[in-house]
DSSP file (Angstrom, degrees, kcal/mol; ACC not computed):
  #  RESIDUE AA STRUCTURE BP1 BP2  ACC     N-H-->O    O-->H-N    N-H-->O    O-->H-N    TCO  KAPPA ALPHA  PHI   PSI    X-CA   Y-CA   Z-CA
    1    1 A M              0   0    0      0, 0.0     2,-0.5     0, 0.0     0, 0.0   0.000 360.0 360.0 360.0 131.2  150.5  225.3  192.3
    2    2 A L        -     0   0    0      2,-0.0     2,-0.5     0, 0.0     0, 0.0  -0.797 360.0-159.4 -87.9 127.5  151.5  228.9  192.9
    3    3 A V        +     0   0    0     -2,-0.5     2,-0.3     2,-0.0     0, 0.0  -0.949  13.3 179.2-113.9 124.7  154.2  229.1  195.6
    4    4 A L        -     0   0    0     -2,-0.5     2,-0.5     2,-0.0     8,-0.0  -0.891  23.3-138.4-122.9 152.2  154.7  232.5  197.3
    5    5 A T        +     0   0    0     -2,-0.3     2,-0.3     2,-0.0    -2,-0.0  -0.955  29.5 172.6-108.8 127.5  157.0  233.7  200.1
    6    6 A R        -     0   0    0     -2,-0.5     2,-0.2     4,-0.1     3,-0.1  -0.947  20.7-142.1-132.2 152.2  155.5  235.9  202.7
    7    7 A K    >   -     0   0    0     -2,-0.3     3,-2.6     1,-0.1    15,-0.4  -0.684  47.7 -68.2-106.0 165.2  156.7  237.3  206.0
    8    8 A T  T 3  S+     0   0    0      1,-0.3    15,-0.2    -2,-0.2    -1,-0.1  -0.284 125.1  21.9 -52.9 131.9  154.8  237.7  209.2
    9    9 A G  T 3  S+     0   0    0     13,-3.6    -1,-0.3     1,-0.4     2,-0.2   0.236  98.4 116.5  91.2 -12.3  152.1  240.4  208.7
   10   10 A Q    <   -     0   0    0     -3,-2.6    12,-2.6    12,-0.2    -1,-0.4  -0.577  45.9-162.9 -89.7 155.7  152.1  240.0  204.9
   11   11 A S  E     -A   21   0A   0     10,-0.2     2,-0.3    -2,-0.2    10,-0.2  -0.820  16.8-148.3-131.4 165.6  149.0  238.9  203.0
   12   12 A I  E     -A   20   0A   0      8,-2.1     8,-2.7    -2,-0.3     2,-0.4  -0.954  16.7-144.7-127.7 154.1  147.8  237.5  199.8
   13   13 A V  E     -A   19   0A   0     -2,-0.3     2,-0.5     6,-0.2     6,-0.2  -0.978   7.5-157.9-122.6 132.2  144.4  238.1  198.2
   14   14 A I  E >> S-A   18   0A   0      4,-3.4     4,-1.9    -2,-0.4     3,-1.6  -0.941  74.1 -18.7-112.4 124.9  142.4  235.5  196.3
   15   15 A D  T 34 S-     0   0    0     -2,-0.5    -1,-0.2     1,-0.3     4,-0.1   0.731 110.9 -77.0  54.8  26.5  139.7  236.6  193.8
   16   16 A G  T 34 S+     0   0    0      2,-0.2    -1,-0.3     1,-0.1     3,-0.1   0.357 129.2  63.1  74.2  -7.7  139.5  240.0  195.4
   17   17 A G  T <4 S+     0   0    0     -3,-1.6     2,-0.5     1,-0.2    -2,-0.2   0.502  84.7  69.0-128.9  -6.4  137.5  238.8  198.4
   18   18 A I  E  <  -A   14   0A   0     -4,-1.9    -4,-3.4    18,-0.2     2,-0.5  -0.970  57.8-171.6-121.2 120.9  139.6  236.3  200.3
   19   19 A E  E     -AB  13  35A   0     16,-2.8    16,-2.9    -2,-0.5     2,-0.5  -0.945   4.8-167.4-115.3 129.9  142.6  237.6  202.3
   20   20 A I  E     -AB  12  34A   0     -8,-2.7    -8,-2.1    -2,-0.5     2,-0.4  -0.973   9.8-170.9-117.3 122.4  145.1  235.2  203.9
   21   21 A T  E     -AB  11  33A   0     12,-3.0    12,-2.9    -2,-0.5     2,-0.7  -0.929  24.8-128.6-117.8 135.0  147.6  236.8  206.3
   22   22 A V  E     + B   0  32A   0    -12,-2.6   -13,-3.6    -2,-0.4    10,-0.2  -0.736  30.8 175.3 -78.8 114.8  150.6  235.2  207.9
   23   23 A L  E     -     0   0A   0      8,-2.9     2,-0.3    -2,-0.7     9,-0.2   0.842  59.3  -9.5 -90.0 -38.4  150.2  235.9  211.6
   24   24 A E  E     - B   0  31A   0      7,-1.4     7,-3.0   -16,-0.1     2,-0.4  -0.985  48.7-152.6-162.4 146.5  153.1  234.1  213.1
   25   25 A V  E     + B   0  30A   0     -2,-0.3     2,-0.4     5,-0.2     5,-0.2  -0.992  18.3 171.4-126.2 122.6  155.8  231.6  212.3
   26   26 A R  E >   - B   0  29A   0      3,-2.8     3,-2.5    -2,-0.4     2,-0.3  -0.918  63.1 -60.7-131.8 104.7  157.2  229.3  215.0
   27   27 A G  T 3  S-     0   0    0     -2,-0.4    -1,-0.0     1,-0.3     0, 0.0  -0.415 121.9 -12.7  60.1-120.1  159.5  226.6  213.9
   28   28 A E  T 3  S+     0   0    0     -2,-0.3     2,-0.4    -3,-0.1    -1,-0.3   0.384 119.9  92.4 -93.8   2.7  157.5  224.4  211.4
   29   29 A Q  E <   -B   26   0A   0     -3,-2.5    -3,-2.8     2,-0.0     2,-0.4  -0.821  53.0-168.9-103.0 138.1  154.2  225.9  212.4
   30   30 A V  E     -B   25   0A   0     -2,-0.4     2,-0.5    -5,-0.2    -5,-0.2  -0.991  11.4-148.9-123.9 125.9  152.6  228.9  210.5
   31   31 A R  E     -B   24   0A   0     -7,-3.0    -8,-2.9    -2,-0.4    -7,-1.4  -0.847  19.4-167.9 -95.0 126.6  149.5  230.7  211.9
   32   32 A L  E     -B   22   0A   0     -2,-0.5     2,-0.4   -10,-0.2   -10,-0.2  -0.890  13.9-151.5-114.9 143.9  147.3  232.1  209.2
   33   33 A G  E     -B   21   0A   0    -12,-2.9   -12,-3.0    -2,-0.4     2,-0.5  -0.956  15.0-161.9-110.1 134.4  144.4  234.5  209.5
   34   34 A I  E     -B   20   0A   0     -2,-0.4     2,-0.5   -14,-0.2   -14,-0.2  -0.971   9.4-171.0-123.5 124.4  141.7  234.2  206.8
   35   35 A T  E     +B   19   0A   0    -16,-2.9   -16,-2.8    -2,-0.5    -2,-0.0  -0.966  26.2 148.9-112.2 120.3  139.2  236.9  206.0
   36   36 A A        -     0   0    0     -2,-0.5   -18,-0.2   -18,-0.2     6,-0.1  -0.975  51.8 -84.6-147.5 156.9  136.5  235.7  203.6
   37   37 A P    >   -     0   0    0      0, 0.0     3,-1.9     0, 0.0   -20,-0.0  -0.289  45.7-112.5 -59.0 150.5  132.8  236.4  202.9
   38   38 A R  T 3  S+     0   0    0      1,-0.3    -2,-0.0     3,-0.0     0, 0.0   0.798 114.6  61.6 -56.8 -31.4  130.4  234.4  205.1
   39   39 A E  T 3  S+     0   0    0      2,-0.1     2,-0.6     0, 0.0    -1,-0.3   0.582  86.5  88.3 -77.0  -7.2  129.2  232.3  202.2
   40   40 A I  S <  S-     0   0    0     -3,-1.9     2,-0.4     2,-0.0    -4,-0.1  -0.819  75.4-139.9 -92.6 121.4  132.7  230.9  201.6
   41   41 A R        -     0   0    0     -2,-0.6     2,-0.5     2,-0.0    -2,-0.1  -0.656  15.1-165.7 -79.7 133.4  133.4  227.8  203.6
   42   42 A V        +     0   0    0     -2,-0.4     2,-0.3    -6,-0.1    -8,-0.0  -0.980  19.2 161.7-121.6 117.4  137.0  227.7  205.1
   43   43 A N        -     0   0    0     -2,-0.5     2,-0.3     4,-0.0     3,-0.0  -0.936  43.5-106.4-134.4 154.5  138.1  224.3  206.4
   44   44 A R    >>  -     0   0    0     -2,-0.3     4,-1.6     1,-0.1     3,-0.8  -0.652  32.8-129.0 -76.1 138.3  141.3  222.5  207.2
   45   45 A K  H 3> S+     0   0    0     -2,-0.3     4,-2.5     1,-0.3     5,-0.2   0.869 105.2  58.5 -59.4 -40.3  142.0  219.9  204.5
   46   46 A E  H 3> S+     0   0    0      1,-0.2     4,-2.0     2,-0.2    -1,-0.3   0.832 105.0  51.4 -62.8 -30.3  142.6  217.0  207.0
   47   47 A L  H <> S+     0   0    0     -3,-0.8     4,-2.4     2,-0.2    -1,-0.2   0.893 109.5  49.3 -71.8 -39.1  139.0  217.6  208.3
   48   48 A L  H  X S+     0   0    0     -4,-1.6     4,-2.5     2,-0.2    -2,-0.2   0.909 112.1  48.5 -63.5 -41.8  137.6  217.4  204.8
   49   49 A L  H  X S+     0   0    0     -4,-2.5     4,-2.3     2,-0.2    -2,-0.2   0.899 111.6  49.3 -64.9 -40.8  139.5  214.2  204.1
   50   50 A R  H  X S+     0   0    0     -4,-2.0     4,-2.2    -5,-0.2    -2,-0.2   0.907 112.1  48.7 -64.2 -41.8  138.3  212.7  207.4
   51   51 A E  H  X S+     0   0    0     -4,-2.4     4,-2.3     2,-0.2    -2,-0.2   0.911 111.3  49.4 -64.4 -43.2  134.7  213.6  206.6
   52   52 A A  H  X S+     0   0    0     -4,-2.5     4,-2.3     1,-0.2    -2,-0.2   0.895 111.1  49.9 -63.8 -40.4  135.0  212.2  203.0
   53   53 A A  H  X S+     0   0    0     -4,-2.3     4,-2.3     2,-0.2    -1,-0.2   0.898 110.6  49.9 -65.5 -40.3  136.4  208.9  204.4
   54   54 A A  H  X S+     0   0    0     -4,-2.2     4,-2.3     2,-0.2    -2,-0.2   0.898 111.3  48.9 -65.0 -40.4  133.6  208.6  207.0
   55   55 A Q  H  X S+     0   0    0     -4,-2.3     4,-2.3     2,-0.2    -2,-0.2   0.896 111.3  49.6 -66.0 -39.8  131.0  209.2  204.3
   56   56 A A  H  X S+     0   0    0     -4,-2.3     4,-2.3     2,-0.2    -2,-0.2   0.901 111.5  49.0 -65.4 -40.8  132.6  206.6  202.1
   57   57 A A  H  X S+     0   0    0     -4,-2.3     4,-2.3     2,-0.2    -2,-0.2   0.903 111.4  49.4 -65.4 -41.2  132.7  204.1  204.9
   58   58 A A  H  X S+     0   0    0     -4,-2.3     4,-2.4     2,-0.2    -2,-0.2   0.895 111.5  49.2 -65.1 -39.8  129.0  204.8  205.8
   59   59 A A  H  X S+     0   0    0     -4,-2.3     4,-2.2     2,-0.2    -2,-0.2   0.899 111.5  49.1 -66.0 -40.6  128.0  204.3  202.1
   60   60 A A  H  X S+     0   0    0     -4,-2.3     4,-1.8     2,-0.2    -2,-0.2   0.892 111.9  49.0 -66.0 -39.4  130.0  201.0  201.9
   61   61 A E  H  X S+     0   0    0     -4,-2.3     4,-1.5     2,-0.2    -2,-0.2   0.915 111.0  49.6 -66.2 -42.8  128.3  199.8  205.1
   62   62 A A  H  X S+     0   0    0     -4,-2.4     4,-0.6     1,-0.2    -2,-0.2   0.889 109.6  52.3 -63.2 -38.6  124.9  200.7  203.8
   63   63 A E  H >< S+     0   0    0     -4,-2.2     3,-0.7     1,-0.2    -1,-0.2   0.875 108.5  50.4 -64.9 -38.1  125.6  198.9  200.6
   64   64 A Q  H 3< S+     0   0    0     -4,-1.8    -1,-0.2     1,-0.2    -2,-0.2   0.791 106.8  55.7 -69.6 -27.8  126.6  195.7  202.5
   65   65 A Q  H 3< S+     0   0    0     -4,-1.5    -1,-0.2    -5,-0.1    -2,-0.2   0.596  83.8 102.6 -83.1 -11.1  123.4  195.8  204.5
   66   66 A Q  S << S-     0   0    0     -3,-0.7     3,-0.1    -4,-0.6     4,-0.0  -0.525  82.2-108.6 -73.4 138.3  121.1  195.9  201.5
   67   67 A P    >   -     0   0    0      0, 0.0     3,-1.3     0, 0.0    -1,-0.1  -0.303  45.3 -88.8 -62.8 150.5  119.5  192.5  200.7
   68   68 A A  T 3  S+     0   0    0      1,-0.2    -3,-0.0     2,-0.1     0, 0.0  -0.291 110.9  31.5 -60.9 142.5  120.8  190.7  197.6
   69   69 A G  T 3         0   0    0     -3,-0.1    -1,-0.2     1,-0.0    -3,-0.0   0.408 360.0 360.0  91.7  -1.9  119.0  191.6  194.4
   70   70 A E    <         0   0    0     -3,-1.3    -2,-0.1    -4,-0.0    -4,-0.0   0.427 360.0 360.0-103.1 360.0  118.1  195.2  195.3
């Protein structure tokens, strides 16, 4: 993991096309602005984890509902 220190208004650039800017720091919260091409999905990690857990639960439920021997 690369660890960087940035101040409000400073940015980092990833792969030449994704820019992450520190917009504001308030206590333990940091507001980030992300500029990326439209084809790049930008999501909060907790939402991805929640979605993956829901998909795993749905798959497990579907597996339990299948008749034995199939």
